[in-house]
VMD Tcl script that draws the C-alpha trace (Angstrom):
set ca {
  {110.07 113.97 39.69}
  {113.42 113.71 41.45}
  {113.69 112.88 45.13}
  {115.42 116.23 45.75}
  {112.33 117.97 44.30}
  {110.11 115.99 46.66}
  {112.32 116.97 49.58}
  {112.04 120.63 48.54}
  {108.27 120.26 48.39}
  {108.27 118.74 51.86}
  {110.36 121.62 53.17}
  {107.98 124.11 51.54}
  {105.04 122.86 53.59}
  {107.04 122.61 56.82}
  {105.61 125.90 58.07}
  {102.36 126.75 59.81}
  {102.13 129.94 57.75}
  {102.61 128.17 54.43}
  {100.11 125.45 55.37}
  {97.63 128.17 56.34}
  {98.12 129.85 52.95}
  {97.48 126.59 51.11}
  {94.40 125.95 53.26}
  {92.95 129.41 52.67}
  {93.62 129.24 48.95}
  {91.75 125.91 48.77}
  {88.59 127.92 49.46}
  {89.69 131.41 48.49}
  {86.20 132.80 47.85}
  {85.25 132.08 51.47}
  {88.48 133.40 52.97}
  {88.91 136.43 50.71}
  {85.41 137.55 49.67}
  {86.43 141.22 50.00}
  {89.00 141.08 47.17}
  {87.83 143.74 44.71}
  {90.24 143.11 41.82}
  {88.59 139.88 40.71}
  {87.19 136.54 41.79}
  {89.84 134.92 44.04}
  {89.08 131.41 42.77}
  {89.65 132.54 39.18}
  {92.63 134.90 39.34}
  {94.07 134.02 42.75}
  {94.53 136.10 45.88}
  {96.53 139.31 46.17}
  {99.64 139.27 48.35}
  {98.26 142.23 50.33}
  {95.23 140.25 51.50}
  {97.38 137.28 52.46}
  {99.68 139.61 54.42}
  {96.70 141.03 56.30}
  {95.28 137.59 57.09}
  {98.67 136.33 58.33}
  {99.36 139.61 60.16}
  {102.85 139.63 58.63}
  {104.86 142.09 56.60}
  {104.42 141.76 52.85}
  {108.09 140.84 52.18}
  {107.80 137.94 54.64}
  {104.60 136.70 53.03}
  {106.15 137.10 49.58}
  {109.00 134.83 50.69}
  {106.52 132.18 51.88}
  {104.64 132.43 48.58}
  {107.84 132.13 46.57}
  {108.83 128.94 48.41}
  {105.41 127.44 47.70}
  {105.58 128.55 44.07}
  {109.05 127.06 43.57}
  {107.80 123.82 45.11}
  {105.10 123.79 42.45}
  {102.17 124.22 44.84}
  {101.17 127.70 43.67}
  {100.63 129.48 40.37}
  {101.05 133.22 40.06}
  {99.21 135.57 37.74}
  {100.44 139.12 37.33}
  {97.83 141.77 36.66}
  {99.36 145.20 36.38}
  {101.86 145.53 39.22}
  {100.05 143.04 41.44}
  {100.61 139.32 41.82}
  {97.76 136.93 42.52}
  {98.35 133.44 43.85}
  {96.28 130.28 43.58}
  {96.89 126.62 44.23}
  {98.16 124.25 41.57}
  {95.77 121.39 42.31}
  {97.48 118.98 39.91}
  {100.86 119.43 41.60}
  {99.32 119.17 45.08}
  {97.47 115.95 44.15}
  {100.66 114.53 42.65}
  {102.59 115.31 45.84}
  {99.87 113.75 48.01}
  {99.96 110.57 45.90}
  {103.74 110.41 46.18}
  {103.52 110.92 49.94}
  {100.91 108.17 50.30}
  {103.12 105.83 48.28}
  {106.21 106.43 50.38}
  {104.82 106.52 53.92}
}
mol new
graphics top color blue
foreach p $ca { graphics top sphere $p radius 0.5 }
foreach p [lrange $ca 0 end-1] q [lrange $ca 1 end] { graphics top cylinder $p $q radius 0.2 }
display resetview
């Protein structure tokens, strides 16, 4: 992976809101047990529930999610008109290893 990609990943997690999202999605069944569409750990978490938990407008949360997705930290699954987000554990582990190597 290019250094510019790593810098973009670092920028993507430089936000309390985005770090909170990644933390909640690490244990999505605990944080979003009330999701009715499907199991959060299997399909991901709906943007609406993340917006409620962050107490932010959906467009703002969507922007945070898009930055994390572009950084490679999230996967998105579309079901109907809804988008569900979950962590990309391989990409997160890879980033952590790179960070440990370079700090």
